[in-house]
Structures are given as structure tokens and as C-alpha cells.
C-alpha positions in Angstrom: 82.5 -122.1 117.8 86.2 -122.0 116.9 87.6 -118.5 116.4 89.9 -118.3 113.4 92.4 -115.5 113.6 93.9 -114.0 110.5 97.7 -114.0 110.3 98.8 -110.4 110.9 101.8 -108.6 109.4 104.1 -109.2 112.4 106.0 -111.8 110.4 107.1 -109.2 108.0 110.2 -107.1 108.6 109.3 -104.0 110.6 110.8 -101.6 113.1 109.5 -103.6 116.0 110.2 -107.3 116.9 108.3 -109.2 119.5 110.7 -108.1 122.2 110.5 -104.5 121.1 106.8 -104.3 121.7 107.3 -105.5 125.3 108.3 -102.4 127.4 109.8 -104.7 130.1 112.4 -106.1 127.7 115.3 -104.6 125.9 115.1 -103.9 122.2 116.0 -107.1 120.4 118.0 -105.2 117.7 119.3 -101.7 118.1 120.3 -99.8 114.9 122.4 -96.7 115.3 123.7 -94.0 112.9 126.6 -91.9 113.9 126.6 -88.2 112.9 129.1 -85.4 113.5 131.9 -83.2 112.2 135.6 -84.1 111.9 137.6 -84.1 115.2 134.8 -85.1 117.6 136.0 -88.8 117.8 132.8 -90.0 116.2 134.4 -93.1 114.8 136.1 -93.8 118.1 132.6 -93.6 119.8 131.4 -96.3 117.4 134.4 -98.5 118.3 133.6 -98.0 122.0 130.0 -99.0 121.6 130.9 -102.2 119.8 134.0 -102.8 122.0 136.5 -103.0 119.2 138.9 -100.2 118.4 139.7 -101.4 114.9 136.2 -101.4 113.4 135.8 -97.8 112.3 138.7 -95.8 110.9 138.2 -92.0 110.9 141.0 -90.9 108.6 139.4 -89.4 105.5 136.3 -91.5 105.7 134.0 -90.6 102.8 131.8 -93.6 102.8 129.4 -95.1 105.3 130.9 -98.0 107.3 128.7 -100.6 109.0 129.5 -103.0 111.8 127.4 -105.0 114.2 127.9 -107.1 117.4 125.8 -109.1 119.8 126.0 -107.3 123.2 124.2 -109.0 126.1 121.8 -110.9 123.8 121.1 -107.7 121.9 122.2 -107.2 118.3 123.7 -103.8 117.9 124.2 -102.3 114.4 126.3 -99.2 114.0 126.8 -97.2 110.8 129.5 -94.6 110.8 128.9 -91.7 108.3 131.3 -89.3 106.6 132.3 -86.3 108.7 130.5 -83.0 108.1 133.2 -80.4 108.4 132.7 -76.7 107.7 129.4 -77.6 106.0 128.0 -75.9 103.0 124.5 -76.9 101.8 125.6 -77.0 98.1 129.2 -78.2 98.4 128.4 -81.1 100.7 125.7 -82.6 98.5 127.8 -85.7 97.9 128.5 -86.1 101.6 124.8 -85.7 102.4 123.8 -88.2 99.7 126.2 -90.7 101.4 124.8 -90.0 104.8 121.2 -90.6 103.5 122.4 -94.1 102.5 122.7 -95.0 106.2 118.9 -95.3 106.3 119.1 -98.2 103.8 122.1 -99.8 105.5 120.1 -100.1 108.7 117.0 -101.3 106.9 114.1 -101.1 107.9 115.7 -98.0 109.4 117.8 -96.6 112.3 116.4 -96.4 115.8 118.8 -93.7 117.0 120.8 -90.9 115.3 123.7 -90.4 117.6 125.0 -86.8 117.1 128.5 -86.7 118.5 129.9 -83.5 120.0 133.2 -83.0 121.8 133.2 -81.8 125.4 134.2 -79.0 126.4 134.4 -77.5 122.9 132.1 -74.5 122.3 128.8 -75.1 120.5 129.2 -72.6 117.6 127.5 -71.5 114.4 129.3 -74.4 112.6 127.5 -76.9 114.8 124.2 -75.1 114.1 124.9 -75.3 110.4 125.6 -79.0 110.7 122.4 -79.6 112.5 120.4 -77.6 109.9 121.8 -79.8 107.2 120.8 -82.9 109.2 117.3 -81.4 109.8 116.9 -80.4 106.1 117.9 -83.9 105.1 115.8 -86.0 107.5 113.1 -83.6 108.5 111.6 -82.5 111.8 110.9 -86.1 112.7 114.6 -86.7 113.4 114.3 -85.0 116.8 112.5 -87.9 118.3 115.2 -90.3 117.1 118.3 -88.2 118.1 120.5 -88.5 121.1 123.5 -86.3 121.7 126.7 -88.1 122.7 129.5 -86.0 124.3 133.0 -87.4 123.9 136.1 -86.1 125.7 139.8 -86.6 125.2 140.1 -86.4 129.0 138.4 -88.4 131.8 134.6 -88.5 131.8 133.4 -85.1 133.1 131.4 -85.0 136.3 127.6 -84.6 136.1 127.6 -81.1 137.5 130.3 -80.0 135.0 128.4 -81.3 132.0 125.1 -79.8 133.2 126.8 -76.4 133.6 128.4 -76.8 130.2 124.9 -77.4 128.6 123.2 -74.6 130.5 125.9 -72.1 129.7 125.2 -72.4 126.0 121.7 -71.4 125.0 121.8 -73.1 121.5 123.2 -76.3 122.9 120.6 -76.3 125.7 117.8 -75.7 123.2 119.0 -78.5 120.9 119.0 -81.0 123.7 115.6 -79.9 124.8 114.4 -80.3 121.2 115.7 -83.9 121.3 113.7 -84.7 124.4 116.8 -84.2 126.7 118.4 -87.4 125.3 122.1 -87.2 125.8 124.9 -89.3 127.2 128.6 -88.7 128.1 131.7 -90.9 128.0 135.4 -90.5 127.4 137.2 -92.1 124.5 139.0 -94.7 126.5 138.0 -98.2 125.4 138.6 -99.3 129.0 135.5 -97.2 129.8 133.2 -99.5 127.9 131.3 -100.3 131.1 129.4 -97.2 130.3 128.0 -98.8 127.1 125.2 -100.8 128.8 123.8 -97.6 130.2 123.9 -95.9 126.8 122.2 -98.9 125.2 119.5 -98.9 127.9 118.8 -95.2 127.2 118.5 -95.9 123.5 116.1 -98.8 124.2 113.9 -96.4 126.2 114.0 -94.0 123.3 112.9 -96.7 120.9 109.9 -97.6 123.0 108.9 -93.9 123.4 109.3 -93.2 119.7 107.4 -96.5 118.9 109.8 -97.7 116.3 112.5 -96.5 113.9 113.1 -93.8 111.4 112.0 -95.2 108.0 112.9 -94.6 104.3 109.3 -93.3 103.9 110.1 -90.6 106.5 113.2 -89.7 104.5 111.3 -89.5 101.3 108.6 -87.3 102.9 111.3 -85.0 104.4 113.0 -84.6 101.0 109.8 -83.7 99.3 109.0 -81.1 102.0 112.5 -79.6 101.7 112.2 -79.4 97.9 108.8 -77.6 98.2 110.3 -75.2 100.7 113.2 -74.4 98.3 110.7 -73.8 95.5 108.7 -71.5 97.8 111.8 -69.6 98.8 112.9 -69.3 95.1 109.5 -68.1 94.1 109.1 -65.3 96.5 108.3 -62.1 94.5 110.8 -59.3 94.5 114.1 -59.0 96.3 114.5 -56.6 99.3 116.6 -53.6 98.2 120.0 -53.4 99.7 120.6 -50.9 102.5 122.8 -48.8 100.2 120.0 -48.4 97.6 117.5 -47.4 100.2 119.8 -44.8 101.7 120.6 -43.3 98.2 116.9 -43.1 97.4 116.3 -41.4 100.7 119.0 -38.9 100.1 117.6 -38.0 96.6 114.0 -37.7 97.9 115.3 -35.6 100.8 117.3 -33.3 98.5 114.2 -32.7 96.3 112.0 -31.9 99.3 114.6 -29.6 100.9 115.2 -27.8 97.6 111.5 -27.2 97.1 111.0 -26.2 100.7 113.9 -23.7 100.6 112.4 -21.9 97.6 110.0 -19.8 99.8 112.2 -19.6 102.9 115.3 -17.7 104.2 117.8 -20.4 103.4 119.2 -21.0 99.9 118.0 -23.9 97.8 121.4 -25.5 98.0 121.4 -25.5 101.8 117.9 -26.8 101.9 118.8 -29.6 99.5 121.8 -30.5 101.6 119.8 -30.5 104.8 116.9 -32.4 103.2 119.3 -34.9 101.7 121.0 -35.6 105.0 117.7 -35.9 106.9 116.3 -38.2 104.1 119.3 -40.4 104.2 119.2 -40.8 108.0 115.4 -41.5 107.9 115.9 -44.0 105.1 118.8 -45.7 106.9 116.7 -46.0 110.1 113.7 -47.5 108.3 115.8 -49.9 106.3 117.7 -50.9 109.4 114.5 -51.8 111.2 113.2 -53.7 108.1 116.5 -55.7 107.7 116.5 -56.4 111.4 113.0 -57.8 111.2 113.6 -60.1 108.2 117.2 -61.2 108.8 117.9 -64.9 109.5 117.6 -65.6 113.2 119.3 -68.9 113.9 119.5 -68.1 117.6 115.7 -68.0 117.9 115.5 -71.8 117.4 114.3 -71.9 113.7 117.0 -74.5 113.1 115.5 -76.8 115.7 
């Protein structure tokens, strides 16, 4: 009896090609999206990857730029996105909207988001804000598709130096851990392009581990979840009183208690009110301080990861 097999969906466009399903072979096509702030040589990194210093121009880039090249029988697609500089989640809406367009420029979706950082610049609150915007835009799934690329205006740092640099900054170390320790380092000398094969190999392993690419459906789901979170935050009942209001209220209550307590004692009512007011203010300040400490935003505890 002859077995008739139904034609499956592999003929349709998907994140995997035949080569991509074979762990012993390189990914047939590698689609990369560059992310980062101004001044980290993000566009130069894209030029290094594709081996042409004139492909991406970083001066005032406000639109996504796409280029591709065949490298060692592998088609490499790179999309350079607008720089995120001193980000603000409301002011940068147009920039974020343009960055989201990179998903459709790499259809059916990018395999790797390459977050470019400059070595040995400090990893500051600005970098955390940038990553928070990226996470809010693409969702938690982006961690599995993200690699950190360190660029340098000098020669490529030694392995011990880069490892010390990462360990010495808790937030940077935590970010790399959250991205499955996927990072790479090279300088911005186009003559150093012999490092590119190693980078592409690391990315191919990432693709095989993530089993595909980041899709437009993931983006839509992430945006839906982000909107729901914004609605939940906006709908929270009540607003915590400011520290000043709590202290004033404590002073008034303390004055009243002190005044009443002094009525039957040796001290005057005025003195009792003053002492009670001071004690009430201190007590209110202490309680309010503990409350505000407990509810304040804690970006250093990894909630941005």
C-alpha cells in the first residue's frame, strides 16, 4: 500500500528554512536589527558586519535603513534603527514607532536584536531607560532574541578586561544574564572584520536555541499587554499622599493629643501641643518614609529585565 503524505506548510514563508532546522548547518538567512543610543557606533557596527563602511550613515538617522549581503553562503540582512538618546516614553513615540517598523522590514521577523553599547562607557540609568523602552515595545520575549554588542573606539579589549567590566556593573551583568549571556565584542576598525564570522556563528546558535525568529504576532501581543498594564496603572484607586501632607497631618494630630494631655498635667497646654506636634511630625515622617521606601520604583532590583 502506497503511503501518500500531505504537503506540509514548509513551502510557506517562515522563520526557519530547511538549513535552519538542521543544527549542524548555519542559518541560511540571518536577520538582524540594530538597537542603541547615539554615540555608540551602532551604524558603524552594521557596516562592519556587512563589510562596507558606506552602507549605514549615523548622522541624524531618523528612519530605519536596511541592507543585506551574502557572507559565506549565508544571506545576512541588517536593519539599522533610529538612535534612542535621552529617552522619554512619551516624547520618543515617533522613534519607537519607527523602530517597530524594523519587524516588518525583516519579514517574517528578525532573528537577533543587537543592542550596541560602547566599551568602557558606564552603564547608567539612561541605558536602563533605553532597555525599558525596548522591553515595553517588544515584550519579555525579546530577551531570548537579544545579543549585546560592545564596540570600542580603541583596540578590541582583552577578554579579562571585558569580563571585569561586566562584573563590576551589577545592572549590566544582570542584563547580560537576562539575555542568556549572549554578547560579543569588537572594535570599530573595518580591518577587524575577521571577527564577523564568529559573531554570525554565535547568532546562528542563538537562532537554533530560540527555535526561530521574533514575529509580528509577538509584537502585537507585547503591545496589547503593555496597553493593559498602562490601563491597570491608570486605574489604581487613590494616589499616595505626599510626604509633606503626611507630616502636616501628623503635626496637627500630635498637637491635638498634646494639648488634651496637658490639660490635666503640670505643663501648659501650649507646651503640650508643641511637644505633641513635634512627636507627631517625627512619627508621621518615619512611617511615611518607610511606606515611600517600600513603594518607590526600584529599577536596580531587575524589574526592567
